[in-house]
C-alpha positions as CSV (number, residue, x, y, z in Angstrom):
1,M,49.9,67.0,57.5
2,K,51.1,67.9,54.0
3,S,53.5,64.8,52.7
4,Q,56.9,65.4,51.7
5,K,58.0,63.7,48.4
6,T,61.6,63.5,47.5
7,N,63.7,61.5,45.4
8,T,67.1,61.5,47.8
9,I,65.1,59.3,50.7
10,S,64.0,55.5,51.2
11,E,60.5,54.1,51.1
12,A,60.7,53.6,55.1
13,M,61.6,57.4,55.3
14,Q,58.8,58.4,53.3
15,R,56.5,56.5,55.6
16,I,58.1,58.3,58.4
17,I,57.1,61.6,56.8
18,D,53.5,60.3,56.0
19,A,53.4,59.0,59.6
20,C,52.6,55.6,58.5
21,H,55.6,53.5,59.7
22,H,55.1,50.6,62.1
23,D,58.7,50.7,63.4
24,P,60.3,54.0,63.3
25,F,63.5,52.7,65.1
26,E,64.0,51.0,61.8
27,V,64.9,54.4,60.5
28,L,65.6,57.0,63.1
29,G,68.4,57.1,65.6
30,C,71.7,56.0,64.8
31,H,72.2,53.1,62.7
32,V,75.8,51.5,63.0
33,N,77.3,49.7,59.5
34,A,81.0,48.6,58.8
35,G,82.1,51.4,61.6
36,V,79.8,54.4,60.2
37,C,77.2,55.4,62.7
38,Q,74.5,57.2,60.5
39,I,72.0,59.4,62.4
40,N,68.7,59.9,61.2
41,L,66.5,62.6,62.9
42,F,63.0,63.6,61.7
43,L,62.0,67.2,63.2
44,P,59.6,68.8,61.7
45,H,59.8,72.0,63.6
46,A,63.3,72.5,63.4
47,E,65.3,75.0,61.5
48,K,68.8,73.8,62.2
49,V,70.3,70.7,64.4
50,S,73.6,70.1,65.8
51,L,75.2,67.7,68.0
52,A,75.8,69.4,71.3
53,E,79.0,67.6,72.3
54,S,80.9,68.7,68.9
55,G,78.5,71.8,67.6
56,Q,78.5,69.7,64.5
57,Q,75.5,70.7,62.3
58,I,73.4,68.0,60.9
59,P,72.6,68.8,57.6
60,R,68.8,68.5,56.5
61,V,67.8,66.0,53.7
62,S,67.0,68.4,51.0
63,G,63.1,68.9,50.5
64,T,62.3,67.1,54.0
65,D,62.2,67.8,57.8
66,F,64.8,65.0,58.0
67,F,68.1,65.6,59.3
68,S,71.0,63.2,58.8
69,L,74.8,62.8,59.6
70,S,77.5,60.0,59.0
71,L,80.0,60.1,61.5
72,P,82.5,57.4,62.6
73,A,81.2,55.2,65.2
74,D,83.5,55.7,67.5
75,Q,83.0,59.7,67.7
76,V,79.2,59.1,68.7
77,G,78.4,58.3,72.3
78,D,75.6,55.8,73.3
79,H,73.0,58.8,73.8
80,Y,74.2,61.9,71.9
81,L,72.6,65.2,72.8
82,L,70.7,67.5,70.1
83,N,70.8,71.3,69.9
84,W,68.1,72.4,67.7
85,Q,66.3,75.7,67.1
86,D,62.6,76.2,66.1
87,K,61.1,78.0,63.5
88,F,60.5,80.9,66.2
89,G,64.2,81.2,67.1
90,Q,63.5,79.1,70.4
91,S,66.4,77.0,71.3
92,H,65.8,73.2,72.4
93,S,68.2,70.3,73.9
94,N,67.5,66.9,74.3
95,H,68.7,63.6,73.8
96,D,67.5,61.5,70.9
97,P,64.6,59.3,72.1
98,Y,65.4,57.0,69.2
99,S,68.9,56.3,70.5
100,F,67.7,54.2,73.5
101,S,66.9,50.3,73.4
102,A,63.6,48.9,74.4
103,Q,62.9,49.6,78.0
104,L,59.9,47.2,79.1
105,P,60.8,43.9,80.3
106,E,59.5,41.4,78.1
107,F,58.3,39.3,81.3
108,D,55.8,42.1,82.0
109,M,54.4,42.0,79.1
110,H,54.0,38.0,78.9
111,L,52.3,38.6,82.1
112,F,49.5,41.0,80.6
113,N,49.3,39.4,78.1
114,E,48.4,35.9,79.7
115,G,46.1,38.1,82.2
116,K,48.0,38.0,85.2
117,H,50.0,40.9,86.0
118,R,48.8,42.5,88.9
119,H,50.5,45.7,88.8
120,V,50.4,46.4,85.1
121,Y,49.5,50.0,85.9
122,R,53.2,50.4,87.0
123,F,54.5,50.5,83.4
124,F,51.3,51.1,81.3
125,G,50.5,54.7,80.9
126,S,53.4,57.6,81.7
127,H,55.9,57.0,84.3
128,S,59.0,58.9,85.3
129,H,61.9,56.7,84.2
130,Q,65.8,56.8,84.0
131,A,67.6,55.1,80.7
132,E,71.2,54.8,81.5
133,G,71.4,57.4,83.5
134,I,69.0,59.9,81.5
135,D,65.7,61.3,83.1
136,G,62.4,61.3,81.2
137,V,59.4,59.8,81.1
138,L,58.1,56.2,79.8
139,F,54.9,55.9,77.8
140,A,53.4,52.6,77.1
141,V,50.2,51.6,75.6
142,W,48.4,48.5,74.2
143,A,46.8,48.9,70.7
144,P,47.6,45.7,69.1
145,N,45.6,46.2,65.8
146,A,47.1,49.8,65.3
147,T,49.4,50.3,62.5
148,R,51.1,53.2,64.1
149,V,50.8,55.0,67.5
150,S,52.6,58.1,68.4
151,V,53.1,60.3,71.7
152,V,51.2,63.5,71.2
153,G,51.2,66.4,73.6
154,N,51.9,70.3,74.5
155,F,55.8,69.4,74.3
156,N,55.6,68.3,70.4
157,Q,52.7,70.4,69.2
158,W,50.4,67.7,69.2
159,D,52.3,66.6,66.2
160,G,51.9,62.7,65.6
161,R,55.1,63.1,63.2
162,I,57.3,63.5,65.8
163,H,57.4,60.9,68.6
164,P,56.1,57.4,66.8
165,M,56.2,54.6,69.2
166,R,57.9,51.2,69.2
167,S,56.6,48.6,68.7
168,R,56.6,45.5,70.8
169,G,56.0,42.8,68.4
170,G,53.1,40.2,69.4
171,S,52.2,41.4,72.9
172,G,50.4,44.4,71.3
173,V,52.3,46.9,73.5
174,W,53.8,50.2,72.1
175,E,56.4,52.2,74.1
176,L,58.6,55.0,73.8
177,F,60.8,57.1,76.2
178,I,61.2,60.9,75.9
179,P,64.4,62.1,77.4
180,E,64.3,65.1,79.4
181,L,60.5,65.4,79.3
182,K,59.0,66.8,83.0
183,P,56.0,66.0,85.1
184,G,53.0,68.4,84.2
185,S,53.4,67.7,80.5
186,L,50.1,67.2,78.6
187,Y,49.6,64.2,76.3
188,K,47.5,61.8,74.4
189,F,48.0,58.7,72.4
190,E,47.6,59.4,68.0
191,I,46.6,55.9,66.6
192,R,46.5,55.2,63.2
193,T,43.9,52.1,62.6
194,Q,44.7,49.7,59.7
195,E,42.1,51.2,57.7
196,G,44.1,54.5,57.7
197,H,42.2,56.6,60.1
198,V,44.0,58.7,62.6
199,S,42.0,59.4,66.2
200,L,43.7,60.9,69.3
201,R,43.2,58.9,72.4
202,T,43.4,59.8,76.1
203,D,45.6,57.0,77.7
204,P,43.7,54.4,79.7
205,Y,46.2,53.8,82.4
206,G,46.4,57.7,82.9
207,N,46.9,58.7,86.6
208,Y,45.6,62.4,86.4
209,F,43.9,64.3,83.6
210,Q,42.9,67.8,82.6
211,R,39.8,68.9,84.0
212,R,36.5,68.3,82.0
213,P,35.7,69.2,78.8
214,E,39.3,68.7,78.4
215,T,40.5,65.0,78.1
216,A,44.5,65.1,77.8
217,A,46.4,62.9,80.5
218,V,48.9,64.5,82.3
219,V,52.4,63.1,83.4
220,I,52.8,63.1,87.2
221,A,55.5,62.6,89.2
222,D,56.7,59.5,91.4
223,D,54.4,59.3,94.4
224,H,56.3,60.5,97.5
225,Y,53.3,61.1,99.7
226,S,54.1,60.6,103.1
227,W,51.0,58.2,104.6
228,Q,50.3,58.3,108.2
229,D,47.2,55.8,108.3
230,E,49.8,52.6,109.3
231,E,48.0,52.7,112.4
232,W,44.2,52.1,110.5
233,I,46.2,49.6,107.9
234,N,47.2,47.3,110.3
235,T,44.5,47.0,112.4
236,R,42.0,46.8,109.2
237,A,44.3,43.6,108.5
238,T,43.9,41.9,111.7
239,T,40.2,42.5,112.5
240,N,37.3,40.2,111.5
241,W,35.1,43.1,110.0
242,Q,32.0,40.6,110.0
243,Q,31.7,41.5,113.3
244,Q,32.3,45.2,113.6
245,P,30.1,47.8,113.1
246,M,29.7,49.1,109.9
247,S,27.6,52.5,109.2
248,V,28.2,53.9,105.5
249,Y,27.4,57.7,104.6
250,E,27.1,57.6,101.0
251,V,28.4,60.7,99.4
252,H,28.7,62.6,95.6
253,L,31.6,64.8,96.4
254,G,30.3,66.9,93.5
255,S,27.0,68.0,95.3
256,W,27.9,67.6,99.3
257,R,29.2,70.8,99.3
258,R,30.4,73.9,97.3
259,D,32.1,76.9,98.0
260,E,30.7,80.2,98.3
261,Q,30.9,80.6,94.6
262,G,29.3,77.3,93.9
263,D,32.5,75.6,92.7
264,F,33.9,72.2,93.5
265,L,35.7,72.0,96.9
266,N,39.2,70.1,97.1
267,Y,39.6,66.7,98.3
268,R,41.7,68.4,100.8
269,D,38.8,70.9,102.1
270,L,36.2,67.9,101.8
271,A,38.6,65.7,103.7
272,H,37.9,67.9,106.8
273,Q,34.5,69.3,106.4
274,L,33.3,65.6,105.7
275,C,35.4,63.6,108.4
276,D,33.6,66.3,111.1
277,H,30.5,66.0,109.9
278,V,30.9,61.8,109.7
279,K,32.2,61.9,112.9
280,A,29.7,64.0,114.8
281,I,26.8,61.6,113.5
282,G,28.7,58.4,114.0
283,F,29.2,57.0,110.9
284,T,32.0,54.2,110.4
285,H,32.4,54.6,106.7
286,I,31.8,57.0,103.7
287,E,31.4,55.5,99.9
288,L,32.0,57.7,97.2
289,L,30.2,58.0,94.2
290,P,32.6,57.1,91.3
291,I,35.6,59.8,91.8
292,T,37.0,57.6,88.5
293,E,37.6,60.2,86.1
294,H,34.6,60.8,83.8
295,P,33.6,63.7,81.2
296,F,30.1,64.0,81.9
297,D,29.0,65.6,85.4
298,G,25.9,64.1,84.8
299,S,26.6,60.4,85.1
300,W,27.8,61.0,88.8
301,G,30.9,58.9,87.8
302,Y,29.4,55.9,86.2
303,Q,30.4,56.5,82.9
304,T,34.2,56.2,83.5
305,T,37.2,57.0,81.2
306,G,39.9,57.2,83.7
307,Y,40.1,53.7,85.5
308,F,43.7,54.9,86.9
309,A,42.6,58.2,87.9
310,P,41.0,60.4,90.5
311,T,39.0,63.1,89.0
312,S,40.7,66.2,88.6
313,R,37.3,68.4,89.5
314,F,38.3,67.9,93.0
315,G,42.1,68.5,92.7
316,T,45.3,66.2,92.1
317,P,46.0,62.3,93.1
318,D,48.2,63.6,96.3
319,D,45.1,65.4,97.3
320,F,42.9,62.5,97.2
321,R,45.8,60.4,99.2
322,Y,45.6,63.6,101.9
323,F,41.5,63.1,101.6
324,I,41.6,59.1,102.5
325,D,44.6,59.8,105.1
326,H,42.9,62.3,107.2
327,L,39.4,60.1,107.4
328,H,41.7,57.1,108.4
329,Q,43.4,59.2,111.2
330,N,40.1,60.3,112.4
331,G,38.5,56.2,112.2
332,I,37.1,56.4,109.3
333,G,37.0,53.8,106.9
334,V,36.8,54.9,102.9
335,L,35.0,52.9,100.1
336,L,34.7,53.7,96.3
337,D,32.0,52.8,93.9
338,W,33.8,51.1,90.9
339,V,32.4,50.1,87.6
340,P,33.5,47.3,85.6
341,A,30.3,46.7,84.2
342,H,30.6,49.2,81.2
343,F,32.0,52.2,80.0
344,P,31.0,55.3,77.8
345,K,31.3,55.5,74.3
346,D,33.2,58.8,73.9
347,R,35.7,58.7,71.2
348,H,38.4,60.3,73.0
349,A,38.6,57.1,75.4
350,L,38.1,53.3,75.3
351,A,35.5,52.7,72.6
352,E,37.0,50.7,69.4
353,F,40.3,52.0,70.8
354,D,43.1,50.9,68.3
355,G,40.3,50.9,65.4
356,T,38.7,47.8,66.5
357,A,36.7,46.4,69.5
358,L,39.6,46.2,71.8
359,Y,38.0,46.6,75.3
360,E,34.8,46.0,74.2
361,H,33.0,43.0,72.4
362,E,32.6,43.6,68.9
363,D,28.7,42.0,68.8
364,P,26.6,45.0,69.8
365,R,24.5,41.8,71.3
366,K,27.3,41.3,73.8
367,G,29.1,44.3,73.8
368,E,26.8,47.3,74.2
369,H,24.1,48.6,76.7
370,R,21.5,50.1,74.8
371,D,20.0,51.4,78.1
372,W,22.7,53.2,79.0
373,G,24.2,53.9,76.0
374,T,27.3,52.4,77.1
375,L,29.6,49.6,75.9
376,I,30.4,46.1,77.8
377,F,34.0,45.2,78.7
378,N,35.3,42.0,77.0
379,F,35.5,39.8,80.2
380,G,36.8,36.9,78.3
381,R,40.0,38.6,77.0
382,N,43.2,38.4,79.0
383,E,44.3,41.8,78.7
384,V,40.7,43.3,79.3
385,R,40.5,41.3,82.4
386,N,44.1,42.5,83.7
387,F,43.4,46.1,83.0
388,L,40.3,45.9,85.6
389,I,41.7,43.8,88.3
390,S,44.7,45.8,88.1
391,S,42.6,49.0,88.4
392,A,40.8,47.8,91.5
393,I,44.1,46.9,92.7
394,Y,45.2,50.4,92.1
395,W,42.9,51.9,94.4
396,L,43.2,49.6,97.1
397,E,47.1,49.8,97.1
398,E,47.9,53.2,95.7
399,F,45.3,55.3,97.9
400,H,44.9,52.8,100.8
401,L,41.0,52.3,100.3
402,D,39.3,50.1,102.3
403,G,37.2,48.6,99.9
404,L,35.1,48.8,96.3
405,R,31.3,48.7,95.9
406,V,31.2,46.9,92.4
407,D,28.5,48.5,90.2
408,A,25.7,46.9,88.4
409,V,26.9,43.1,89.0
410,A,24.0,42.0,87.5
411,S,24.2,43.5,84.0
412,M,27.4,41.4,84.3
413,L,26.1,38.1,85.2
414,Y,23.5,37.8,82.8
415,L,23.7,37.7,78.8
416,D,20.0,39.0,78.5
417,Y,20.0,41.7,80.8
418,S,17.7,44.2,79.7
419,R,17.4,42.8,76.5
420,E,14.4,41.7,74.2
421,P,14.6,37.7,73.2
422,G,16.7,37.5,70.3
423,D,19.1,40.3,71.3
424,W,21.5,38.4,73.3
425,V,24.0,35.5,72.6
426,P,23.6,32.0,74.9
427,N,26.5,30.5,76.6
428,Q,28.5,27.7,75.1
429,Y,26.0,25.6,77.0
430,G,22.8,27.5,76.1
431,G,22.3,29.3,79.0
432,R,21.8,32.9,79.8
433,E,24.9,33.2,82.9
434,N,27.8,35.1,81.6
435,L,30.6,32.6,82.5
436,E,33.4,35.1,81.2
437,A,32.2,37.4,83.6
438,V,31.7,35.0,86.5
439,D,35.2,33.9,86.0
440,F,36.2,37.5,86.2
441,L,34.2,38.4,89.1
442,R,35.6,35.3,91.2
443,E,39.7,36.3,90.2
444,L,38.8,39.9,91.0
445,N,37.9,38.8,94.6
446,S,40.3,36.0,95.0
447,V,43.1,38.8,93.9
448,T,41.9,41.5,96.2
449,H,41.4,39.7,99.3
450,D,44.6,38.0,98.7
451,L,46.9,41.1,97.9
452,H,45.0,43.2,100.8
453,P,43.7,41.3,103.7
454,G,40.9,43.1,105.5
455,T,39.6,45.2,102.5
456,M,36.2,44.8,101.2
457,M,34.4,44.2,97.9
458,I,30.9,44.7,97.9
459,A,28.5,44.0,95.0
460,E,25.6,46.0,93.9
461,E,23.3,43.0,92.8
462,S,19.4,42.9,93.0
463,T,18.7,39.3,91.5
464,A,18.9,35.8,93.1
465,W,22.2,34.7,91.9
466,P,23.4,32.0,94.7
467,Q,26.3,33.0,97.0
468,V,27.1,36.3,95.9
469,S,29.2,36.6,99.0
470,R,30.4,33.2,99.7
471,P,34.2,32.3,99.0
472,T,35.3,31.2,95.4
473,W,36.1,27.7,96.9
474,L,32.5,27.0,98.0
475,G,31.1,27.8,94.6
476,G,30.4,31.5,95.4
477,L,31.5,34.7,93.6
478,G,33.8,35.9,96.3
479,F,32.3,39.0,97.7
480,S,32.4,40.6,100.7
481,M,29.1,41.6,101.2
482,K,25.8,42.2,98.7
483,W,23.6,45.1,98.8
484,N,20.3,43.9,99.8
485,M,17.8,45.4,97.5
486,G,14.8,43.1,98.2
487,W,14.8,44.5,101.4
488,M,15.3,48.2,100.4
489,H,12.4,47.8,98.1
490,D,10.1,46.0,100.4
491,S,10.7,48.4,103.3
492,L,10.1,51.5,101.4
493,S,7.1,50.2,99.5
494,Y,5.7,49.3,103.0
495,M,6.6,52.8,104.6
496,S,5.0,54.7,101.5
497,Q,1.5,53.1,102.3
498,D,-0.9,55.3,104.4
499,P,-0.8,53.4,108.0
500,I,-4.4,52.5,107.8
501,Y,-3.7,50.1,104.9
502,R,-0.3,48.6,106.1
503,H,-2.0,45.8,107.7
504,Y,-2.5,44.2,104.2
505,H,1.2,44.6,103.0
506,H,2.7,43.4,106.9
507,D,4.7,40.6,104.7
508,L,6.7,43.1,102.8
509,L,8.5,43.7,106.3
510,T,8.6,39.9,107.4
511,F,9.4,38.3,104.2
512,G,13.2,38.9,104.2
513,L,14.0,37.0,107.3
514,L,13.3,34.4,104.9
515,Y,16.8,34.9,103.0
516,A,18.3,37.5,105.3
517,F,21.4,35.3,106.2
518,T,21.9,33.4,102.9
519,E,24.3,36.4,101.9
520,N,26.5,39.1,103.8
521,F,24.1,42.0,103.8
522,V,24.4,45.7,103.5
523,L,21.0,47.6,103.7
524,P,21.0,50.4,101.5
525,F,18.8,53.7,101.2
526,S,21.4,55.0,98.3
527,H,21.4,57.6,95.7
528,D,19.4,55.8,93.6
529,E,16.3,56.0,95.5
530,V,15.9,59.9,96.1
531,V,16.2,60.6,92.2
532,H,14.4,60.5,89.0
533,G,11.0,61.4,90.5
534,K,11.3,59.0,93.3
535,G,11.4,62.2,96.0
536,S,13.7,62.6,98.9
537,M,13.6,59.9,102.0
538,I,11.2,62.2,103.9
539,D,8.9,62.5,100.8
540,K,8.1,58.9,100.9
541,M,6.7,59.1,103.9
542,P,2.7,59.4,104.1
543,G,0.7,61.7,106.3
544,D,1.1,65.2,107.6
545,D,4.2,66.6,108.7
546,W,4.4,65.5,112.2
547,Q,3.7,61.7,110.7
548,R,6.2,62.2,107.8
549,F,9.0,62.8,110.4
550,A,7.5,60.2,112.9
551,N,7.8,57.7,110.0
552,L,11.3,58.3,108.7
553,R,12.5,57.9,112.3
554,L,10.2,54.7,112.6
555,L,12.1,53.4,109.6
556,Y,15.5,54.2,110.5
557,T,15.4,52.5,113.8
558,Y,14.1,49.5,112.1
559,M,16.9,49.9,109.8
560,F,19.5,50.1,112.5
561,T,18.0,47.3,114.5
562,Y,17.4,44.8,111.4
563,P,20.4,42.5,110.6
564,G,23.0,43.8,108.2
565,K,25.6,46.4,107.3
566,K,23.9,50.0,107.1
567,L,24.7,52.5,104.1
568,L,22.5,56.0,104.0
569,F,22.8,58.4,101.4
570,M,23.9,62.3,101.9
571,G,21.1,64.6,103.0
572,S,19.1,61.7,104.6
573,E,20.6,62.5,107.8
574,F,19.1,65.6,108.2
575,A,15.8,64.5,106.0
576,Q,16.8,66.8,103.0
577,G,13.5,68.0,101.7
578,R,13.7,67.7,97.7
579,E,15.2,65.1,95.9
580,W,18.9,64.7,95.1
581,N,20.1,67.0,92.3
582,D,23.8,66.8,91.4
583,D,24.1,70.2,90.1
584,D,23.1,71.6,93.5
585,A,24.8,71.3,97.1
586,L,22.6,70.0,99.7
587,D,20.2,72.2,101.9
588,W,22.3,72.3,105.0
589,Y,19.8,75.2,105.9
590,L,17.5,72.7,107.1
591,Q,19.3,71.5,109.9
592,D,18.4,74.7,111.6
593,Y,14.6,73.3,111.8
594,P,13.7,71.2,115.0
595,H,12.1,68.3,113.1
596,H,15.4,68.1,110.5
597,R,17.5,68.4,113.5
598,G,15.7,65.8,115.3
599,I,16.6,63.0,112.6
600,T,20.3,63.9,112.8
601,T,20.2,63.6,116.3
602,L,17.9,60.4,115.9
603,L,20.6,58.7,113.5
604,T,23.5,60.0,115.9
605,D,22.2,57.8,118.7
606,L,21.4,55.3,116.4
607,N,24.9,55.1,115.7
608,R,26.1,55.4,118.7
609,L,24.2,52.5,120.2
610,Y,24.8,50.0,117.2
611,R,28.5,50.7,117.9
612,E,28.1,50.1,121.5
613,S,26.0,47.3,121.0
614,P,27.5,43.9,120.1
615,S,23.8,42.3,120.3
616,L,23.3,44.9,117.1
617,H,26.6,44.3,115.0
618,Q,28.6,41.2,116.0
619,N,26.0,38.2,114.4
620,E,24.6,40.6,111.8
621,F,25.3,37.8,109.5
622,E,24.1,34.5,111.2
623,F,20.6,33.6,112.0
624,S,21.7,33.1,115.9
625,G,21.9,36.8,116.1
626,F,18.1,37.3,115.2
627,E,14.8,35.9,117.1
628,W,11.5,37.0,116.1
629,I,9.3,37.5,119.0
630,D,6.3,38.7,117.6
631,C,6.1,38.7,113.5
632,H,2.5,38.0,113.3
633,D,0.5,41.0,114.6
634,S,-0.3,42.7,111.3
635,S,-3.8,43.7,112.6
636,Q,-1.9,46.3,114.8
637,S,0.8,46.7,112.2
638,I,3.3,45.9,115.0
639,L,6.7,44.2,114.7
640,S,8.6,42.9,117.6
641,Y,12.1,41.1,117.6
642,A,15.3,40.4,119.7
643,R,18.9,40.6,118.7
644,K,21.9,39.0,120.3
645,D,25.3,38.6,120.8
646,R,27.5,35.9,120.7
647,D,27.1,35.5,124.5
648,G,23.6,35.5,124.6
649,N,23.2,39.1,125.5
650,E,20.2,40.8,123.9
651,L,18.1,43.9,122.8
652,L,14.3,43.8,122.5
653,I,12.9,46.0,119.3
654,V,9.1,46.8,119.3
655,L,8.0,48.9,116.3
656,N,4.1,50.2,116.0
657,F,3.9,51.4,112.3
658,T,0.7,53.2,113.2
659,P,-0.1,56.5,114.6
660,V,-2.4,54.9,117.2
661,P,-0.5,54.7,120.6
662,R,-1.0,50.9,122.2
663,D,-1.1,50.9,125.9
664,N,-0.7,47.9,127.7
665,Y,1.0,46.0,125.0
666,R,2.1,42.4,125.9
667,I,5.2,40.9,124.8
668,G,6.8,37.8,125.5
669,V,10.4,37.5,126.7
670,N,13.2,35.2,127.4
671,R,14.2,35.5,130.7
672,P,12.7,37.3,133.8
673,G,14.1,40.4,135.3
674,Q,13.8,44.1,134.7
675,Y,13.8,45.9,131.1
676,Q,15.0,49.5,130.3
677,E,13.9,51.3,127.6
678,I,17.3,52.6,126.2
679,M,15.9,54.4,123.1
680,N,12.5,55.9,122.0
681,S,12.4,57.3,118.3
682,D,9.2,59.2,119.6
683,S,11.4,60.9,122.3
684,E,11.0,64.6,122.3
685,F,14.9,64.8,121.7
686,Y,14.4,64.0,118.0
687,G,10.7,65.7,117.8
688,G,8.5,63.2,118.9
689,S,5.4,63.1,121.3
690,N,7.5,61.8,124.0
691,M,5.2,58.7,124.7
692,G,6.9,55.8,125.8
693,N,8.0,54.0,129.1
694,G,10.0,56.1,131.4
695,K,10.2,53.8,134.1
696,P,11.8,50.1,134.3
697,L,9.4,47.1,133.3
698,D,9.3,44.0,135.7
699,T,8.7,40.9,133.8
700,E,5.4,39.2,134.9
701,K,5.6,35.1,135.2
702,V,2.7,35.2,132.4
703,S,3.2,33.2,129.3
704,W,3.2,34.9,126.0
705,M,4.4,34.2,122.6
706,G,5.9,30.9,123.2
707,R,7.6,32.6,126.2
708,D,7.3,31.5,129.9
709,H,7.4,35.2,130.9
710,S,6.4,38.8,129.8
711,I,6.1,42.3,130.1
712,I,3.6,45.0,129.2
713,L,4.5,48.2,126.9
714,T,3.4,51.5,126.1
715,L,3.9,51.6,122.4
716,P,4.2,55.3,121.0
717,P,2.8,56.3,117.7
718,L,5.2,55.5,114.7
719,G,7.3,54.7,117.0
720,A,10.5,52.4,117.8
721,I,11.6,51.2,121.3
722,I,14.6,49.4,122.2
723,L,14.8,48.0,125.7
724,K,17.7,45.9,127.6
725,G,17.0,43.5,130.3
726,S,18.8,43.2,133.5
727,H,18.7,39.8,134.9
């Protein structure tokens, strides 16, 4: 922009012209002195300006884009309306933004600076607002080290000289009310740093953004969505989720399905199609890979730039509300992957937002993930913690989400995470624990659970950090659950072995029970296991085609009968053949093939049995819900155990991890009576050989495995059977 020089203006006015004034309200607006109102306007794109009420012209200050008029104060209203004509002859009418007083309450800013404002998103960003009877939009942003911040958009030709914001002093907050502005307007913040550099930044608190690769935020109308999920929300708040079945279908919306042209589906279309699919198979929840706004499709949403905005790839915020509402009305919960561990370096977003390391640590040893090319939040800064906790609350409150799965918790907990010696800074006690992150996580979990009872906070945490899913008042981190990464790695490592060698690795299946009840665990076969050359779930299985499908059926039955909530990534429910590619929809045609269809049928029956059997879900986090029958038969690669409900009712599970059928296989049982095979992964309905126990089995008074009674079974090859007794 060209600097305008004239001898008729003050130094302060010159700073307005040069777009470097820290306090534009010092110059602009109406200033009363000795009964005279001096109106100063700076309108670079105006040719003529007048007062609407009187029609009086406001003269241009010679050689500048300032317009100035002196009037008796009693002839000027508090908020005067301006009529002006631009250089193209177009007429405009609006109230002067600089005639309004500060709009944000001091108390809100105080709470924010203290890190205690739970709903800070309600005043940061852009919001429809009425000031003294006049409608418009109120903008607010935190940029404490900026020397000037302006709102720019398609309403002011993206010109940072036109709408410089008001500084709210030591709070670091900048605000501006722009009257007459309408929802749908595009905007960014133009920030001038202490070094004089100017950059365009998207709104950290924006609720809706242009579709990538464009990055402007969009002013949206107040939310008037009419929710219909009251019954779901009330039930959620009064039900003990720990004792309820929870089977999660993990979904990447961009590649689950596409339309006929290969484009993304809208949230509303996805709601119906996804709901029908999930209900048919029997999952209780879906978990979305991050739909928080992000610039790069290939990040799958894990490099977030919009912590308060569902991505516009699939529609509007109200479209996303419809998505969740529809699933809730059909009895399906919705979880969201949420990423407070790190954020991308994109220059339009949070990185060095006001010219300084504002959201991140300045020291790269604490503030940068070199492996990921991302920056780490400064969890010790009140305003940053407030930003993140408010984001979590936003998703739970404004979108009725049932929980958040917090990504990469291990990277938050350890200062030396993925770092070489000397490339990290110890904590104040010389240790490797990130004490600021620990405090943040405890506060996050306490606040979300207090404000939204029944919602879940789930940690993706892969280390032996103690008490991740234990209450904060007991010294825990306060998460509801933790992903059981050890079980996942051990199970997949075991299943990848040729069955002839599995007896050497039997401990991979039994070791997990030594710690299975130290946390509230989720058993995850997630997206991370079917990308980057790891192959699909079916590709991990050894043997010929028949054996591969039998192995996968066996693995899924093992998963659904093992203690812990269940999670399965999309495509795994019908044995997607190739590994996941986020650029393409799943290979839905595979459902037409019998072996693939058999996997879906098996999962449908497993989900039904899991939901209907308290023995499988009521005590998933307690040792009383599990009992080994025999964990020592490594020579034949067979496991047997019982799952129990609170009344002592039990199901018996026997798994044969070799392709060798076992006749006359005896197991001990706790009670005499008759046992019925209620499920068999080798059933012909699932594509198996149909070997098993079709008739009821009577117990024999033969002591076995430390029990007074026993039964003799036929074990199918690479098969699992589930038995129920009647006594």
